[in-house]
C-alpha positions as CSV (number, residue, x, y, z in Angstrom):
1,M,-0.5,6.4,2.4
2,G,-0.3,5.6,-1.4
3,P,0.4,1.8,-1.1
4,L,-2.2,1.5,1.7
5,L,-4.8,3.3,-0.3
6,G,-4.0,1.1,-3.3
7,Q,-4.3,-2.1,-1.2
8,S,-7.6,-0.9,0.2
9,V,-9.0,-0.1,-3.3
10,V,-8.0,-3.6,-4.5
11,Q,-9.6,-5.3,-1.4
12,T,-12.8,-3.3,-1.9
13,L,-13.0,-4.2,-5.6
14,Q,-12.2,-7.8,-4.8
15,M,-15.1,-8.0,-2.3
16,V,-17.5,-6.2,-4.5
17,S,-16.7,-8.0,-7.8
18,L,-16.9,-11.5,-6.2
19,T,-20.0,-10.6,-4.4
20,M,-21.7,-9.3,-7.5
21,L,-20.6,-12.2,-9.6
22,V,-22.0,-14.9,-7.3
23,G,-24.8,-12.8,-5.9
24,A,-26.1,-11.8,-9.3
25,V,-26.2,-15.4,-10.5
26,A,-27.8,-16.8,-7.3
27,G,-30.1,-13.9,-7.0
28,T,-31.3,-14.1,-10.5
29,L,-32.2,-17.8,-10.0
30,I,-34.0,-16.9,-6.8
31,G,-36.0,-14.1,-8.5
32,I,-37.0,-16.3,-11.4
33,L,-38.0,-19.1,-9.0
34,L,-40.1,-16.6,-7.0
35,Y,-41.8,-15.3,-10.1
36,A,-42.4,-18.6,-11.8
37,T,-43.8,-20.5,-8.8
38,R,-46.0,-17.8,-7.3
39,P,-49.7,-18.7,-7.2
40,G,-51.3,-18.6,-10.7
41,N,-48.1,-18.2,-12.5
42,L,-46.3,-20.3,-15.1
43,L,-44.8,-23.0,-12.8
44,E,-47.1,-22.6,-9.8
45,H,-45.8,-24.3,-6.7
46,R,-47.2,-22.9,-3.5
47,V,-45.0,-24.7,-1.1
48,L,-41.7,-23.9,-2.9
49,F,-42.8,-20.2,-3.4
50,A,-43.7,-19.9,0.3
51,A,-40.4,-21.4,1.4
52,V,-38.2,-19.2,-0.9
53,N,-40.3,-16.1,-0.1
54,L,-40.0,-16.7,3.6
55,L,-36.2,-17.1,3.3
56,V,-35.9,-13.8,1.4
57,N,-38.3,-12.0,3.9
58,V,-36.3,-13.3,6.9
59,V,-32.8,-12.4,5.6
60,R,-33.4,-9.2,3.8
61,P,-34.5,-7.0,6.7
62,I,-31.5,-7.9,8.9
63,P,-29.1,-5.0,9.2
64,F,-25.8,-6.0,7.5
65,V,-23.7,-5.1,10.4
66,I,-25.6,-7.7,12.4
67,F,-25.9,-10.2,9.6
68,I,-22.1,-10.2,9.1
69,S,-21.7,-11.3,12.8
70,L,-24.6,-13.8,12.5
71,V,-22.9,-15.6,9.6
72,Q,-19.4,-15.5,11.2
73,P,-19.5,-19.2,12.3
74,L,-20.3,-20.2,8.7
75,S,-17.5,-18.0,7.3
76,L,-15.1,-19.6,9.8
77,A,-16.2,-23.1,8.7
78,L,-16.0,-22.5,5.0
79,T,-13.0,-20.1,4.7
80,G,-11.1,-20.9,8.0
81,R,-11.3,-17.3,8.9
82,S,-13.8,-15.1,10.9
83,V,-12.2,-11.8,10.0
84,G,-10.6,-10.4,6.8
85,T,-11.6,-9.9,3.2
86,Q,-12.3,-13.6,2.5
87,A,-14.5,-13.9,5.5
88,A,-16.5,-10.8,4.6
89,I,-17.3,-12.0,1.1
90,L,-19.6,-14.9,2.3
91,P,-22.1,-12.7,4.2
92,M,-21.9,-10.1,1.5
93,T,-22.8,-12.7,-1.2
94,L,-25.7,-14.2,0.9
95,M,-27.2,-10.8,1.5
96,A,-26.7,-9.6,-2.1
97,S,-28.4,-12.9,-3.4
98,V,-31.6,-12.3,-1.5
99,V,-31.7,-8.6,-2.5
100,V,-31.1,-9.4,-6.1
101,G,-33.7,-12.1,-5.9
102,R,-36.4,-9.7,-4.8
103,I,-35.4,-7.1,-7.4
104,V,-35.5,-9.7,-10.2
105,E,-38.9,-10.9,-9.1
106,Q,-40.3,-7.4,-9.0
107,N,-39.0,-6.7,-12.5
108,L,-40.4,-9.9,-13.9
109,V,-43.8,-9.3,-12.3
110,G,-43.9,-6.0,-14.1
111,I,-43.9,-7.6,-17.5
112,D,-47.2,-7.2,-19.5
113,A,-49.3,-10.3,-18.8
114,G,-50.6,-10.0,-22.3
115,L,-47.2,-11.0,-23.7
116,V,-47.2,-14.2,-21.6
117,E,-50.8,-15.1,-22.6
118,A,-50.1,-14.5,-26.3
119,A,-47.0,-16.7,-26.2
120,R,-48.9,-19.4,-24.3
121,A,-51.7,-19.2,-26.9
122,M,-49.2,-19.8,-29.6
123,G,-48.2,-23.1,-28.0
124,V,-44.9,-22.0,-26.5
125,S,-43.8,-24.1,-23.5
126,R,-43.9,-22.6,-20.1
127,T,-40.2,-22.7,-19.7
128,R,-39.6,-21.0,-23.0
129,V,-42.2,-18.3,-22.2
130,L,-40.3,-17.7,-18.9
131,L,-36.9,-17.4,-20.4
132,D,-37.5,-16.1,-24.0
133,V,-40.4,-13.7,-23.2
134,V,-40.4,-12.7,-19.5
135,V,-36.7,-12.7,-18.7
136,R,-35.8,-11.3,-22.1
137,E,-38.2,-8.4,-21.8
138,S,-36.8,-7.6,-18.4
139,I,-33.1,-7.3,-19.2
140,G,-33.0,-3.5,-19.4
141,P,-34.7,-2.9,-16.0
142,L,-32.6,-5.8,-14.5
143,V,-29.4,-4.0,-15.5
144,L,-30.5,-1.0,-13.6
145,G,-31.4,-3.3,-10.7
146,Y,-28.0,-4.9,-10.7
147,T,-26.5,-1.4,-10.7
148,F,-28.6,-0.5,-7.7
149,V,-27.4,-3.6,-5.9
150,F,-23.8,-2.9,-6.8
151,I,-23.9,0.4,-4.9
152,G,-25.4,-1.4,-2.0
153,V,-22.6,-4.0,-2.1
154,V,-20.1,-1.1,-2.0
155,D,-21.8,0.0,1.2
156,M,-21.6,-3.5,2.6
157,S,-17.8,-3.6,1.9
158,A,-17.4,-0.5,3.9
159,V,-19.4,-2.0,6.8
160,A,-17.2,-5.1,6.6
161,G,-14.3,-2.8,7.7
162,Y,-15.8,-2.9,11.2
163,I,-14.8,-6.6,11.5
164,G,-11.4,-6.2,9.8
165,G,-12.7,-7.0,6.4
166,G,-10.2,-4.7,4.8
167,G,-11.0,-2.3,2.0
168,L,-11.8,1.4,2.1
169,G,-14.2,1.1,5.0
170,D,-11.4,-0.4,7.1
171,L,-9.0,2.3,5.9
172,A,-11.5,5.0,7.0
173,I,-12.1,3.5,10.4
174,T,-8.6,2.3,11.3
175,Y,-6.5,5.1,9.9
176,G,-9.1,7.9,9.8
177,Y,-11.6,7.7,12.6
178,Q,-9.5,5.9,15.2
179,Q,-6.4,8.0,14.6
180,F,-8.4,11.3,14.3
181,N,-7.0,11.7,10.7
182,Y,-9.9,13.4,8.9
183,A,-8.0,13.6,5.6
184,V,-7.8,9.8,5.4
185,T,-11.6,9.5,6.0
186,L,-12.3,12.1,3.4
187,L,-10.0,10.4,0.9
188,A,-11.7,7.0,1.4
189,V,-15.1,8.7,0.9
190,V,-14.0,10.4,-2.3
191,V,-12.7,7.1,-3.7
192,I,-16.0,5.3,-2.8
193,I,-18.0,8.1,-4.5
194,V,-15.8,7.7,-7.7
195,I,-16.4,3.9,-7.7
196,V,-20.1,4.3,-7.3
197,Q,-20.4,7.1,-9.9
198,L,-18.5,5.0,-12.5
199,A,-20.7,2.0,-11.8
200,Q,-23.9,4.1,-12.2
201,V,-22.7,5.6,-15.5
202,I,-21.8,2.2,-16.9
203,G,-25.1,0.7,-15.6
204,N,-27.2,3.5,-17.1
205,R,-25.4,3.2,-20.5
206,L,-25.8,-0.6,-20.6
207,A,-29.5,-0.4,-19.7
208,H,-30.1,2.3,-22.3
209,R,-28.3,0.2,-25.0
210,V,-30.3,-2.9,-24.1
211,M,-33.7,-1.1,-24.0
212,H,-33.2,0.6,-27.3
213,H,-32.3,-2.5,-29.3
């Protein structure tokens, strides 16, 4: 069981790390775009805002176990596989991107409008206000938001086990649930809890450090 557990942990970390890396970058851009182009804001563009907002609203409510099947043809076209760890990373990244995008937007909206107005009154360009004032003031809460998404991505990786995505979810289903081996299921759950707790501790400490400097 040791080598199999080790392989499952590596697969889970591979899926989660790649998803967070790409999803955080893409989601941050989506969130900034949503904030900046919303009506009355720094780079107001009603059509662009409506299109991106609609995309997020359409994708985000889809249950991941259904979304992963929906994206399967695209995974097959891009990775050459419809099952497995590599095939699972694409739907995980797409879903994480829209979730991160909405969280980033919500955090940016929460920034004091007075700071934005003061910077604009000083003649600072709209782009610099967006990046140097709004985004900079939001870094601490954003770290907590990314930590929240990380935990959600770990959940996604477990769901990916249903389509043979590998990882701890696959271990729990294939060797635990289907073989009536409760100990394996319990072991997979304990490892997932440890990963999530470590991520939460690191996220909390990073956010605390950012918000107190």
